[in-house]
Each structure stands twice: as structure tokens, then as C-alpha cells.
N, C-alpha and C positions, 0 to 999 in steps of 0.2 A: 505493498499500500503507499502510496507517494503524496508525503506531507510535505504541507507549508507551512510557514508561521507569518501570520502579520500583524506587527504590531502599531497600536492605536494611541496616539496623543490628541488627549480632549480635555476641556476644559473639566473642572471638578464639580461644578454644578450639574453639568451633562451626565455623569457618570451612572446616575441610579438610573434614568428614564434610558442609557444606551444599554447598563447590564441587562435591563428586563426585557428589552428587544433583543442582544443577544441568544437570550434564552431559548428562542425561537427560532433560531438559525441553526442548519446543519456543521454544527462545532465539533470537537474532539474533545478538548477542554480549553480553559484561558485561564492567566494570571494576571493580577492589578497589582499597583505600585504607585508608591507619589516619587514624582518627579520633581514636583517643586510645592508649593503653598500652593499654586494656583493649578497646575496640571499633573494630571494623572496617565499613568502608561498602562493601555491592556493588552496582553501578549496571548494573542488564539491562533491556535495548533487545527488548523483545518487538512481534511484529504483535500489534495493538489483539482481534483473533480467537484469539487464545492467552492475553491477561492471565489469564482467568478460573482455565484450569487451574493457573497460577503461585501465584495469588492463594491458590487452594485448598490449594496445596501450602506453603505462606507461612502461613496460617491453621491448619494442621492439626500443623505447628511450632511454633507459638505457641501451644500449648496447649499442649504440654510444657515449653516455656520460653519465660518470662514477658519472657526479652529481647531476645526478637525483634521489631524495631518495622519495618516497612514502611510508604513512603510510593507513590500512582501517580498520573504525570504522564501528560498527553495532548502530543504532540509537532505543533507545526504542520508544522514544517521539522527537515529532518536533512542535515547534511551529511559527506561523501559523500554523493550520492542510494544507494539501492540498489539495483541491477538483478535484474531476475526472472532467475535462472536458466533454464536450459531443463529442462522437468520431462522424467521419466522416466515409460512408459507408466500404474508403479503409483501415482507421486505423481498425475498429471494424474487417473487414477480416484477419489484420495481426494479431488483437489482440487474435482473435479464433484460430490463427495458433500456434502461442506463446504458447496459452495455450494444445495446443495439442501436444505439448512436454513438455518433462520431465523439470520440474521445478528445476532446482539444486544450491548450494554454488557456489562460482566460484571455478576455478579450480588452484586460489593459497590458498583461504583460504583452501582448501582440502588437499594442499600438506602440507601443515603444520600440519595439523592433521595426515598426512601417516606416517611423518618424525619422529613424536615423539614416533608413533605406532611402529613403526621399529627399538626402540631403547633400548637395554636391560638397566635398568634402576634399582636401589634399591627397589621404590615402585612396579615395575614390577614383579620383583625377590620374594620380599616379599607376594602379590596377589597370585603367583602362586604354595609358600609354602603352604602359609594359606587353599589357596582354594581344595590343594589336600589332605591336611589332612583332612578336612572335609566332602570332594568327598567318602575318604578312608574309614573314619568311618561311612557315610551313607550308604554306601555297605552294608559293613559288618552288620551292626544294621537293615539291608534292612528299611531305610526310605526315601521316597521319596524328602518330604520337607529338607532332609538337603542335599542331593546329588542336587537338584532344587536349595540351597540356596549355593552352592557351585560353579553351574553351573553361577550364577550370579556374583561371586566374580572373577572367573577366567576371565583376560586380554588375552586369547588363540584368540579370533575373530580379533585383531588388526593385529598383523604382517601378518597374511594371507590375510587379506582384502589389506596392506599395498603391498605385494608381486604383487597382482595385479594390483594395480594403478600403481604400476611403470611396469611393463609390458604392460601397455597401454601410457603408457608415454616413453616406452624406456627407461629409467633410470635405465642403469644398476647398481649402485655403490647403488644406493634405493633399487632392487632389490634382491641384492647380501645380503644385512644389514637385510633388510627382511627375508628372507628364514633362516638367519643364529638366528636372533632372534626366529624364529618360533620352529626351530629345538629345541633352547636349551629350549622355553615353554613346547614342548612335553617331553622333557628331565626329567626336575624337576620331573615333577608326574609319570614318570616310574619307575624311580629311591624311590621314598618314597614308590608307591606301591607295588614294587620289595621288597623293606625291610620290609612291612607289610608279603608278602606273602612267604617270608624266614621264620619269624619267628612266622608265625600264621597261622593255616588251612585256604583254601579256606573257604568261608561262601557260600558253596553248596547248604544251605537251603535259602537264601536270591533273591527275585525275582526281586532285583535291580539288583544283580550278575550274576545272569541267562537270564535276557534279552538282555545282552550284549555277550552273547554266543550265539544269534540266530541273521542269518542277513536272508534280502528277498532283492530282486529287486525293491519293494516299496521304499525301505530305500535308494536309488540313488535318487528316485522322490523328497521324503523328504528334503534330504541333499539339492538338485539342487534351491527348492523352498525356501527355510529355508538360504541358501548364495546370493540368489539372493532379497530377506526382508531384509536383513545386507545391503546387498552394496545401495538398495535403501533409506534406513534409514540413512546411513551414507553421499550419495552426498545430501541430505538433510536434515542434521546437525540436524535429529531427536533423540534427545538421549532418549527420555523416549519410544520409539521404540526397543533402544537394547536390554532394559532388556529381551524378551521377545524371540529375535532372539539368544542371549546365551544362551538360555533352549532349543532351537528350535534346533539348531547347534549341539548341544553335543558334543561336542570336549574331556571333559575333563573324562566323566566316563568310554568312550571305552580305555583312554589311562589306566584309575586307572585300569580295570580288564583285562586289555593285562599287567601291570608293575606285578601285583597279582601272575597271572598264568607263568609269566619269574620269578621271586623271589621261585616260588613253583614247577618249573623244571614241571611245569604241560604244554611242547611244542605238544602234539596232539591236545589238545586244545583252545591253543594260536592262531591260525590262524583265527579262526574269530571275535575276535574282531580286531585284526591287520585290516581287509578287512574293517569293521565298521569306524576305524579310520583312516581309508584311503581312504574311500569312502565318509565320511565328509570333510576332508579336498579336497580334490583334487574336489568335488561338490563345494563347495565353493569357492575356486579359479576357478571353471570356470563361477559359476553363477556371481561372481564380477566382470572380466572380460568383459562379454558379458554387464553386465548393464554401468559399466563406457563407455563402447565401444559406446554402443547405446545414452548414455547420453550427447556423443558430448564432451568426453573431450579428450584434443591433445595439443601438441606444438602449439607454433606461428612460431619457426623459420623454414623453410623450412628443414635443414638439419637436424635439430630434428622430424620433420614431419615424414620424409621417415627412419630415426632410428626405430619409434616406430610403424612405419607401421608393418615393418619387425618384430619387437620384440612380437609382438600384436599376428601375424599370428602366430609366431613359440610355441607362449604359446598358443593357443588355442590348434592346433597341438597336443600336450605334452599333456598337461590336459585331451584334449579328448580321446584321443589312452589309458592312463592309467585308464580313466572310464569304457573303453570297454572291457578292462582288466578283470579290478574288476568286472564288470558285468559279463563276462564269467566264471570266478572263482568263483564267488555266485550262477550261473545256476548251474555247474555242482556237485558244494556242495549239492545244494537244491536237485538235482535227483541224 
């Protein structure tokens, strides 16, 4: 059983009401201590699967009382070990129902990760620069190993996941920042590859290059599945799965091939890598929106829920329409 610890700092005058409300929430146990003459500290031990409910409760309370502060900690171990008690038939039925649902990290945890992924930082820029150079060299040398290494380095999946998460929550400020970061993340490999294409001939004998000049309808299905896998590994905080996802979504190689063709002014052949890049970007976004939606990620405030519902609906319509247009274009290119 995975446990988490929530520390809540609140005024002593609110302690009695808070303690009464806390008894109605799914907690394992809690401790109380005095931090000062004015404030108290409550440590709440919870199952990780129940932490979002507690955090939502604290978030709603903090809207009316800005003196309430809360921190969340993951617990690698807890002594003494908490033994699973024998469940009644009703509890077993509830447990079976909860296992049927998608177990994920809390919305508050995911939001912090998403917010970091949406920002343009120095490390983000350096990883993009280095991965773009590595991918360009790998494509020119026709080395799959080098290209795969570049895809693992590239942090491109982060801002696209952030934009999908923001659309589900209706957080337009985060969505705008994520879109800006995504465009910035695509411009760097395009510019680097364009400079190579301008000064050097296109690697027409490279299989890594040629494979990005061919596109089929099945590429949409692959991108949708990869995007869903990326979103699932994100909400479950399974970082070890992200390496495979970064390779499978393949955002970097088509951007590099497109950049090379732009630099070489090979406009007639640039359409295919452009379509492949757009297919991957939009499929990842659509899959992530659906996964976040079905996993139950939503705000707690009524007005925010209404805004999120509108944002999610229009985002799904927009991205789905683009994928249909791309699928039509691919169909006509093939035939």
C-alpha cells in the first residue's frame, strides 16, 4: 500500500472545525502539534489513492481562508507497517470498483509537473539543441542508434502533454504557455536542420532520411497509441515508461527531415515530413486529452468545472478535425 503524508498549517481558531471535517475523509491516521501561539500543524497519513480527495478538500478550504497551507510528501516507508484488514463484502465491492478505475497521481501533483514542462528554461533549450544536432548527424550517417538516442534526449513530449492537460482543466494561461513552448521546441530542430540542409546535400541514400519521406494512414494509429501510452505513464508517474514513449512518438526525426528540406529548398518533397510531424503532434494531443478526461482529472470549483468542460469539448473538436484533414491528405497522397 503506497502512502503519502500531507502537512497542513492552519490557525488554531480553525482547528476544531478542521478536525471535525477531517474525520469524514478517508485518512489512515493524523497527528496534531502546536507550531506557534497562532498556528497548528496537522500531519495526515493517507493512502496515495485517496490523497486527491484530501487535497481537493484543502483547496476548497484555502479559497475561504488563505492562512491554510498544505504540503504533500511521498513516503518510501512507514514503520510500523500497516497491515491490510479483512474487508467486508461491501468494502470488497468498493475496492473492486476502484481497481477497475485508472489509478493515478493526484491532480495537484500532476499540475506541478505539467507547469514545469510548459516553461522555456535553459535546460530545455540545451537539451533541444543537443538532441537536434545528434538527430541530424544520425540521419545523415544513417544510424538508427544515434537517432533513437536523440529522441530519448529531446524533451518535446512535455509541452504537448501540458497543453492537453491544460485544455482538460480549462486553464487558458497554462495552455497558452504550453503552446508557445511547443512551437519554440519545434523551431529549434527546424532551424538547426535547415542550416545543415543549406550547407550540405540532402542524405538521399540514408534510410533514416527516406523513412520520414513516406507516410501512411497507419501512422495515425501508431501516433494515437503512443500518445495514449505517454499520457498513461505521465498520470501514473511511471518515468521509466517515458523512454519508450519518447522513441515511439517520433517528434524529432520528421522535424529534422523537414528542416533539411526547407534548408535545401526542396519544397516539392517537404509535404510528407510536414504531414508526418503534424500527425504525430495532433495524435499525441488528442490521445492525452482523452486519457486525462477518462481518468477523472477536473477542477473542484463549480465555475472552473464549467470552463473546463467547454475547453475540453472545443479542444477535442479542433484536434479531431485536424486529424481528419490530415488523414484525407494522406489518403490522396497515397492514391
